[in-house]
A tleap script that builds the chain and sets N, CA, C and O, in Angstrom:
source leaprc.protein.ff14SB
mol = sequence {
  NMET ALA ALA SER ILE PHE ARG PHE ARG ASP
  HIE GLY TRP ASP LEU CYS ARG ARG ILE LEU
  SER LYS ALA LEU PRO PHE THR PRO HIE ASP
  TYR GLN LEU ASP ARG ALA THR HIE ALA LEU
  ASP GLY ILE ASP VAL LEU ALA ILE THR GLY
  THR GLY SER GLY LYS SER GLY TYR ILE TYR
  MET LEU MET HIE VAL LEU LEU VAL PHE SER
  ARG ASN PRO GLU LEU ASN PRO SER ARG ARG
  LYS PHE PRO ALA ASN PRO LEU ILE VAL VAL
  VAL SER PRO THR LEU ALA PHE CHIE
}
set mol.1.N position { 207.354 91.779 25.641 }
set mol.1.CA position { 207.470 90.986 24.447 }
set mol.1.C position { 206.672 89.693 24.642 }
set mol.1.O position { 206.790 89.035 25.676 }
set mol.2.N position { 205.876 89.342 23.663 }
set mol.2.CA position { 205.071 88.127 23.739 }
set mol.2.C position { 205.953 86.899 23.561 }
set mol.2.O position { 206.928 86.916 22.810 }
set mol.3.N position { 205.592 85.846 24.260 }
set mol.3.CA position { 206.331 84.595 24.126 }
set mol.3.C position { 206.110 84.035 22.724 }
set mol.3.O position { 205.008 84.107 22.180 }
set mol.4.N position { 207.165 83.482 22.153 }
set mol.4.CA position { 207.010 82.921 20.815 }
set mol.4.C position { 206.253 81.603 20.894 }
set mol.4.O position { 206.370 80.853 21.863 }
set mol.5.N position { 205.496 81.347 19.879 }
set mol.5.CA position { 204.699 80.135 19.794 }
set mol.5.C position { 205.478 79.107 18.992 }
set mol.5.O position { 205.979 79.399 17.905 }
set mol.6.N position { 205.576 77.898 19.540 }
set mol.6.CA position { 206.257 76.829 18.829 }
set mol.6.C position { 205.417 76.417 17.632 }
set mol.6.O position { 204.222 76.151 17.762 }
set mol.7.N position { 206.046 76.364 16.471 }
set mol.7.CA position { 205.372 75.887 15.266 }
set mol.7.C position { 206.205 74.759 14.681 }
set mol.7.O position { 207.404 74.907 14.444 }
set mol.8.N position { 205.551 73.635 14.453 }
set mol.8.CA position { 206.252 72.490 13.884 }
set mol.8.C position { 206.840 72.827 12.526 }
set mol.8.O position { 207.932 72.367 12.194 }
set mol.9.N position { 206.127 73.628 11.733 }
set mol.9.CA position { 206.621 73.935 10.388 }
set mol.9.C position { 207.882 74.783 10.419 }
set mol.9.O position { 208.614 74.834 9.431 }
set mol.10.N position { 208.149 75.450 11.539 }
set mol.10.CA position { 209.366 76.249 11.662 }
set mol.10.C position { 210.450 75.539 12.466 }
set mol.10.O position { 211.621 75.550 12.087 }
set mol.11.N position { 210.055 74.924 13.573 }
set mol.11.CA position { 211.037 74.388 14.512 }
set mol.11.C position { 210.937 72.879 14.734 }
set mol.11.O position { 211.791 72.303 15.408 }
set mol.12.N position { 209.928 72.239 14.190 }
set mol.12.CA position { 209.689 70.837 14.500 }
set mol.12.C position { 210.157 69.829 13.467 }
set mol.12.O position { 209.963 68.625 13.639 }
set mol.13.N position { 210.776 70.315 12.389 }
set mol.13.CA position { 211.227 69.399 11.338 }
set mol.13.C position { 212.187 68.348 11.886 }
set mol.13.O position { 212.005 67.151 11.665 }
set mol.14.N position { 213.201 68.805 12.596 }
set mol.14.CA position { 214.213 67.863 13.098 }
set mol.14.C position { 213.606 66.855 14.059 }
set mol.14.O position { 213.948 65.674 14.011 }
set mol.15.N position { 212.712 67.304 14.929 }
set mol.15.CA position { 212.057 66.403 15.856 }
set mol.15.C position { 211.252 65.350 15.089 }
set mol.15.O position { 211.358 64.157 15.376 }
set mol.16.N position { 210.458 65.782 14.128 }
set mol.16.CA position { 209.657 64.842 13.349 }
set mol.16.C position { 210.557 63.885 12.563 }
set mol.16.O position { 210.261 62.694 12.470 }
set mol.17.N position { 211.637 64.392 12.004 }
set mol.17.CA position { 212.563 63.532 11.255 }
set mol.17.C position { 213.179 62.485 12.181 }
set mol.17.O position { 213.327 61.325 11.793 }
set mol.18.N position { 213.540 62.888 13.405 }
set mol.18.CA position { 214.113 61.924 14.370 }
set mol.18.C position { 213.090 60.860 14.754 }
set mol.18.O position { 213.413 59.673 14.809 }
set mol.19.N position { 211.866 61.284 15.017 }
set mol.19.CA position { 210.808 60.329 15.368 }
set mol.19.C position { 210.598 59.339 14.225 }
set mol.19.O position { 210.524 58.131 14.452 }
set mol.20.N position { 210.504 59.846 13.010 }
set mol.20.CA position { 210.223 58.991 11.858 }
set mol.20.C position { 211.407 58.112 11.480 }
set mol.20.O position { 211.214 57.004 10.979 }
set mol.21.N position { 212.619 58.581 11.708 }
set mol.21.CA position { 213.798 57.779 11.350 }
set mol.21.C position { 213.871 56.495 12.174 }
set mol.21.O position { 214.486 55.517 11.749 }
set mol.22.N position { 213.250 56.497 13.342 }
set mol.22.CA position { 213.236 55.295 14.186 }
set mol.22.C position { 212.182 54.295 13.721 }
set mol.22.O position { 212.249 53.118 14.076 }
set mol.23.N position { 211.213 54.748 12.933 }
set mol.23.CA position { 210.096 53.891 12.545 }
set mol.23.C position { 210.099 53.505 11.067 }
set mol.23.O position { 209.546 52.470 10.694 }
set mol.24.N position { 210.711 54.323 10.238 }
set mol.24.CA position { 210.644 54.099 8.798 }
set mol.24.C position { 211.944 53.508 8.258 }
set mol.24.O position { 213.023 53.807 8.769 }
set mol.25.N position { 211.843 52.681 7.238 }
set mol.25.CA position { 213.056 52.127 6.625 }
set mol.25.C position { 213.668 53.061 5.574 }
set mol.25.O position { 214.568 52.662 4.835 }
set mol.26.N position { 213.182 54.289 5.511 }
set mol.26.CA position { 213.686 55.276 4.547 }
set mol.26.C position { 213.619 56.654 5.181 }
set mol.26.O position { 212.982 56.839 6.218 }
set mol.27.N position { 214.271 57.607 4.562 }
set mol.27.CA position { 214.247 58.990 5.041 }
set mol.27.C position { 213.102 59.734 4.348 }
set mol.27.O position { 213.005 59.706 3.121 }
set mol.28.N position { 212.239 60.394 5.116 }
set mol.28.CA position { 211.132 61.134 4.496 }
set mol.28.C position { 211.661 62.257 3.601 }
set mol.28.O position { 212.691 62.868 3.887 }
set mol.29.N position { 210.941 62.509 2.528 }
set mol.29.CA position { 211.263 63.651 1.672 }
set mol.29.C position { 210.902 64.937 2.413 }
set mol.29.O position { 210.012 64.940 3.264 }
set mol.30.N position { 211.589 66.014 2.091 }
set mol.30.CA position { 211.305 67.298 2.724 }
set mol.30.C position { 209.855 67.726 2.502 }
set mol.30.O position { 209.219 68.253 3.416 }
set mol.31.N position { 209.323 67.502 1.285 }
set mol.31.CA position { 207.946 67.928 1.020 }
set mol.31.C position { 206.947 67.114 1.842 }
set mol.31.O position { 205.870 67.615 2.169 }
set mol.32.N position { 207.287 65.864 2.183 }
set mol.32.CA position { 206.405 65.080 3.038 }
set mol.32.C position { 206.425 65.628 4.464 }
set mol.32.O position { 205.379 65.760 5.099 }
set mol.33.N position { 207.612 65.945 4.957 }
set mol.33.CA position { 207.718 66.544 6.291 }
set mol.33.C position { 207.042 67.906 6.335 }
set mol.33.O position { 206.441 68.276 7.343 }
set mol.34.N position { 207.143 68.645 5.246 }
set mol.34.CA position { 206.492 69.955 5.177 }
set mol.34.C position { 204.994 69.819 5.382 }
set mol.34.O position { 204.403 70.568 6.159 }
set mol.35.N position { 204.372 68.866 4.689 }
set mol.35.CA position { 202.925 68.676 4.831 }
set mol.35.C position { 202.573 68.170 6.224 }
set mol.35.O position { 201.595 68.628 6.814 }
set mol.36.N position { 203.353 67.233 6.758 }
set mol.36.CA position { 203.067 66.687 8.085 }
set mol.36.C position { 203.197 67.764 9.158 }
set mol.36.O position { 202.363 67.834 10.060 }
set mol.37.N position { 204.230 68.605 9.076 }
set mol.37.CA position { 204.407 69.640 10.096 }
set mol.37.C position { 203.316 70.710 10.002 }
set mol.37.O position { 202.900 71.259 11.022 }
set mol.38.N position { 202.858 71.003 8.801 }
set mol.38.CA position { 201.738 71.939 8.676 }
set mol.38.C position { 200.486 71.361 9.342 }
set mol.38.O position { 199.775 72.065 10.058 }
set mol.39.N position { 200.227 70.087 9.102 }
set mol.39.CA position { 199.065 69.451 9.720 }
set mol.39.C position { 199.198 69.436 11.240 }
set mol.39.O position { 198.204 69.631 11.940 }
set mol.40.N position { 200.403 69.209 11.766 }
set mol.40.CA position { 200.624 69.242 13.214 }
set mol.40.C position { 200.336 70.621 13.790 }
set mol.40.O position { 199.950 70.748 14.952 }
set mol.41.N position { 200.523 71.647 12.979 }
set mol.41.CA position { 200.225 73.019 13.406 }
set mol.41.C position { 198.747 73.372 13.229 }
set mol.41.O position { 198.343 74.498 13.520 }
set mol.42.N position { 197.946 72.428 12.758 }
set mol.42.CA position { 196.513 72.678 12.592 }
set mol.42.C position { 196.156 73.320 11.270 }
set mol.42.O position { 195.048 73.829 11.105 }
set mol.43.N position { 197.079 73.302 10.332 }
set mol.43.CA position { 196.828 73.878 9.010 }
set mol.43.C position { 196.340 72.761 8.087 }
set mol.43.O position { 196.979 71.714 7.986 }
set mol.44.N position { 195.209 72.983 7.415 }
set mol.44.CA position { 194.694 71.987 6.485 }
set mol.44.C position { 195.687 71.771 5.352 }
set mol.44.O position { 196.348 72.705 4.899 }
set mol.45.N position { 195.779 70.527 4.905 }
set mol.45.CA position { 196.692 70.175 3.821 }
set mol.45.C position { 195.887 69.557 2.689 }
set mol.45.O position { 195.132 68.608 2.903 }
set mol.46.N position { 196.046 70.089 1.501 }
set mol.46.CA position { 195.445 69.526 0.304 }
set mol.46.C position { 196.595 69.198 -0.633 }
set mol.46.O position { 197.306 70.094 -1.089 }
set mol.47.N position { 196.778 67.925 -0.919 }
set mol.47.CA position { 197.893 67.500 -1.773 }
set mol.47.C position { 197.350 66.876 -3.041 }
set mol.47.O position { 196.733 65.811 -3.009 }
set mol.48.N position { 197.580 67.540 -4.148 }
set mol.48.CA position { 197.170 67.008 -5.446 }
set mol.48.C position { 198.464 66.803 -6.233 }
set mol.48.O position { 199.042 67.744 -6.777 }
set mol.49.N position { 198.889 65.568 -6.274 }
set mol.49.CA position { 200.135 65.238 -6.967 }
set mol.49.C position { 199.936 63.939 -7.736 }
set mol.49.O position { 198.911 63.269 -7.603 }
set mol.50.N position { 200.914 63.607 -8.523 }
set mol.50.CA position { 200.836 62.417 -9.357 }
set mol.50.C position { 200.896 61.117 -8.581 }
set mol.50.O position { 201.304 61.086 -7.420 }
set mol.51.N position { 200.489 60.055 -9.231 }
set mol.51.CA position { 200.562 58.720 -8.659 }
set mol.51.C position { 202.010 58.393 -8.313 }
set mol.51.O position { 202.915 58.638 -9.110 }
set mol.52.N position { 202.223 57.845 -7.138 }
set mol.52.CA position { 203.558 57.431 -6.729 }
set mol.52.C position { 204.431 58.545 -6.183 }
set mol.52.O position { 205.635 58.354 -6.012 }
set mol.53.N position { 203.845 59.712 -5.905 }
set mol.53.CA position { 204.651 60.848 -5.439 }
set mol.53.C position { 204.789 60.907 -3.925 }
set mol.53.O position { 205.493 61.776 -3.410 }
set mol.54.N position { 204.137 60.005 -3.200 }
set mol.54.CA position { 204.308 59.964 -1.748 }
set mol.54.C position { 203.188 60.559 -0.931 }
set mol.54.O position { 203.384 60.885 0.240 }
set mol.55.N position { 202.007 60.707 -1.530 }
set mol.55.CA position { 200.884 61.270 -0.765 }
set mol.55.C position { 200.526 60.407 0.438 }
set mol.55.O position { 200.218 60.939 1.505 }
set mol.56.N position { 200.562 59.108 0.288 }
set mol.56.CA position { 200.257 58.215 1.414 }
set mol.56.C position { 201.241 58.438 2.553 }
set mol.56.O position { 200.891 58.266 3.721 }
set mol.57.N position { 202.457 58.816 2.223 }
set mol.57.CA position { 203.462 59.101 3.247 }
set mol.57.C position { 203.041 60.227 4.161 }
set mol.57.O position { 203.331 60.188 5.357 }
set mol.58.N position { 202.359 61.241 3.627 }
set mol.58.CA position { 201.884 62.340 4.477 }
set mol.58.C position { 201.027 61.779 5.590 }
set mol.58.O position { 201.133 62.182 6.748 }
set mol.59.N position { 200.171 60.833 5.212 }
set mol.59.CA position { 199.188 60.301 6.152 }
set mol.59.C position { 199.853 59.451 7.218 }
set mol.59.O position { 199.658 59.687 8.410 }
set mol.60.N position { 200.644 58.456 6.797 }
set mol.60.CA position { 201.189 57.579 7.830 }
set mol.60.C position { 202.315 58.231 8.604 }
set mol.60.O position { 202.549 57.854 9.752 }
set mol.61.N position { 203.019 59.187 8.034 }
set mol.61.CA position { 204.033 59.914 8.808 }
set mol.61.C position { 203.365 60.772 9.875 }
set mol.61.O position { 203.787 60.783 11.031 }
set mol.62.N position { 202.324 61.486 9.478 }
set mol.62.CA position { 201.587 62.305 10.435 }
set mol.62.C position { 201.001 61.431 11.540 }
set mol.62.O position { 201.118 61.764 12.719 }
set mol.63.N position { 200.378 60.328 11.174 }
set mol.63.CA position { 199.775 59.452 12.171 }
set mol.63.C position { 200.830 58.893 13.124 }
set mol.63.O position { 200.591 58.794 14.327 }
set mol.64.N position { 201.981 58.534 12.596 }
set mol.64.CA position { 203.021 57.991 13.469 }
set mol.64.C position { 203.480 59.041 14.491 }
set mol.64.O position { 203.632 58.731 15.673 }
set mol.65.N position { 203.696 60.268 14.040 }
set mol.65.CA position { 204.115 61.333 14.962 }
set mol.65.C position { 203.015 61.583 16.000 }
set mol.65.O position { 203.311 61.748 17.184 }
set mol.66.N position { 201.761 61.612 15.571 }
set mol.66.CA position { 200.652 61.802 16.515 }
set mol.66.C position { 200.609 60.682 17.552 }
set mol.66.O position { 200.381 60.941 18.734 }
set mol.67.N position { 200.825 59.452 17.124 }
set mol.67.CA position { 200.837 58.327 18.062 }
set mol.67.C position { 201.980 58.440 19.054 }
set mol.67.O position { 201.802 58.155 20.238 }
set mol.68.N position { 203.158 58.855 18.584 }
set mol.68.CA position { 204.299 59.037 19.486 }
set mol.68.C position { 203.979 60.105 20.521 }
set mol.68.O position { 204.259 59.916 21.705 }
set mol.69.N position { 203.395 61.230 20.096 }
set mol.69.CA position { 203.045 62.298 21.031 }
set mol.69.C position { 201.944 61.869 21.996 }
set mol.69.O position { 201.962 62.253 23.166 }
set mol.70.N position { 200.986 61.077 21.516 }
set mol.70.CA position { 199.904 60.657 22.406 }
set mol.70.C position { 200.421 59.696 23.475 }
set mol.70.O position { 199.910 59.674 24.595 }
set mol.71.N position { 201.431 58.906 23.127 }
set mol.71.CA position { 201.992 57.950 24.094 }
set mol.71.C position { 203.091 58.553 24.957 }
set mol.71.O position { 203.356 58.078 26.061 }
set mol.72.N position { 203.731 59.609 24.441 }
set mol.72.CA position { 204.838 60.269 25.144 }
set mol.72.C position { 204.645 61.780 25.079 }
set mol.72.O position { 205.387 62.453 24.363 }
set mol.73.N position { 203.675 62.336 25.803 }
set mol.73.CA position { 203.381 63.769 25.688 }
set mol.73.C position { 204.569 64.667 26.013 }
set mol.73.O position { 204.611 65.811 25.561 }
set mol.74.N position { 205.519 64.184 26.775 }
set mol.74.CA position { 206.699 64.994 27.107 }
set mol.74.C position { 207.569 65.268 25.883 }
set mol.74.O position { 208.392 66.183 25.918 }
set mol.75.N position { 207.410 64.505 24.805 }
set mol.75.CA position { 208.168 64.735 23.571 }
set mol.75.C position { 207.589 65.873 22.734 }
set mol.75.O position { 208.257 66.386 21.835 }
set mol.76.N position { 206.359 66.266 23.024 }
set mol.76.CA position { 205.672 67.305 22.267 }
set mol.76.C position { 206.076 68.679 22.792 }
set mol.76.O position { 205.674 69.058 23.892 }
set mol.77.N position { 206.865 69.433 22.023 }
set mol.77.CA position { 207.317 70.749 22.493 }
set mol.77.C position { 206.285 71.859 22.326 }
set mol.77.O position { 206.483 72.967 22.825 }
set mol.78.N position { 205.203 71.577 21.640 }
set mol.78.CA position { 204.187 72.613 21.412 }
set mol.78.C position { 203.173 72.593 22.542 }
set mol.78.O position { 203.180 71.688 23.377 }
set mol.79.N position { 202.311 73.584 22.565 }
set mol.79.CA position { 201.233 73.622 23.551 }
set mol.79.C position { 199.970 72.967 23.012 }
set mol.79.O position { 198.961 72.865 23.710 }
set mol.80.N position { 200.040 72.527 21.763 }
set mol.80.CA position { 198.885 71.870 21.158 }
set mol.80.C position { 198.623 70.554 21.859 }
set mol.80.O position { 199.548 69.807 22.181 }
set mol.81.N position { 197.364 70.283 22.089 }
set mol.81.CA position { 196.943 69.008 22.664 }
set mol.81.C position { 196.522 68.097 21.517 }
set mol.81.O position { 195.686 68.458 20.689 }
set mol.82.N position { 197.109 66.931 21.486 }
set mol.82.CA position { 196.737 65.957 20.476 }
set mol.82.C position { 195.898 64.874 21.137 }
set mol.82.O position { 196.097 64.572 22.314 }
set mol.83.N position { 194.962 64.284 20.396 }
set mol.83.CA position { 194.082 63.279 21.001 }
set mol.83.C position { 194.854 62.049 21.479 }
set mol.83.O position { 195.885 61.682 20.915 }
set mol.84.N position { 194.333 61.430 22.522 }
set mol.84.CA position { 194.962 60.208 23.056 }
set mol.84.C position { 194.877 59.078 22.043 }
set mol.84.O position { 195.780 58.244 21.961 }
set mol.85.N position { 193.813 59.047 21.282 }
set mol.85.CA position { 193.626 58.032 20.243 }
set mol.85.C position { 193.392 58.733 18.912 }
set mol.85.O position { 192.247 58.864 18.478 }
set mol.86.N position { 194.461 59.186 18.257 }
set mol.86.CA position { 194.279 59.973 17.032 }
set mol.86.C position { 193.618 59.157 15.910 }
set mol.86.O position { 193.750 57.936 15.835 }
set mol.87.N position { 192.916 59.872 15.061 }
set mol.87.CA position { 192.210 59.281 13.934 }
set mol.87.C position { 192.388 60.211 12.744 }
set mol.87.O position { 192.259 61.429 12.872 }
set mol.88.N position { 192.680 59.641 11.605 }
set mol.88.CA position { 192.794 60.420 10.373 }
set mol.88.C position { 191.789 59.863 9.381 }
set mol.88.O position { 191.716 58.652 9.172 }
set mol.89.N position { 191.021 60.744 8.779 }
set mol.89.CA position { 190.058 60.350 7.757 }
set mol.89.C position { 190.637 60.736 6.400 }
set mol.89.O position { 191.034 61.881 6.187 }
set mol.90.N position { 190.680 59.785 5.499 }
set mol.90.CA position { 191.222 60.019 4.162 }
set mol.90.C position { 190.091 59.861 3.151 }
set mol.90.O position { 189.388 58.850 3.150 }
set mol.91.N position { 189.919 60.854 2.300 }
set mol.91.CA position { 188.936 60.779 1.225 }
set mol.91.C position { 189.725 60.566 -0.053 }
set mol.91.O position { 190.511 61.419 -0.464 }
set mol.92.N position { 189.508 59.429 -0.668 }
set mol.92.CA position { 190.265 59.084 -1.864 }
set mol.92.C position { 189.286 58.754 -2.990 }
set mol.92.O position { 188.555 57.768 -2.907 }
set mol.93.N position { 189.271 59.562 -4.026 }
set mol.93.CA position { 188.331 59.289 -5.116 }
set mol.93.C position { 188.727 58.018 -5.877 }
set mol.93.O position { 189.902 57.667 -5.983 }
set mol.94.N position { 187.722 57.361 -6.388 }
set mol.94.CA position { 187.964 56.195 -7.229 }
set mol.94.C position { 187.658 56.588 -8.672 }
set mol.94.O position { 187.303 57.733 -8.950 }
set mol.95.N position { 187.794 55.657 -9.561 }
set mol.95.CA position { 187.498 55.949 -10.956 }
set mol.95.C position { 186.039 56.357 -11.109 }
set mol.95.O position { 185.142 55.734 -10.542 }
set mol.96.N position { 185.823 57.387 -11.866 }
set mol.96.CA position { 184.457 57.861 -12.096 }
set mol.96.C position { 183.757 56.967 -13.113 }
set mol.96.O position { 184.392 56.354 -13.971 }
set mol.97.N position { 182.435 56.908 -12.994 }
set mol.97.CA position { 181.651 56.164 -13.978 }
set mol.97.C position { 181.610 56.958 -15.271 }
set mol.97.O position { 181.582 58.189 -15.250 }
set mol.98.N position { 181.605 56.271 -16.373 }
set mol.98.CA position { 181.563 56.935 -17.685 }
set mol.98.C position { 180.142 57.106 -18.135 }
set mol.98.O position { 179.896 57.644 -19.214 }
savepdb mol mol.pdb
quit
């Protein structure tokens, strides 16, 4: 039998919620954790939602978890290697010219 692979989207929700609860003054929404855990698993995330729906939360929640793992690799239960100095690039459209 093959060893099971740890996936954040299946088993890492509680870990990510615990990490974020120490840093955030609010509890992340489930859909925000869903996007962050998918990204931790290496799955691309495309979020098209309304203004004020928490898209920025995906970014800073993911970055915070990546920073915690880069500083404390023993907390990372997956075999994925995360960069020592993580970087996230955000492409945000502005108002189009008329």
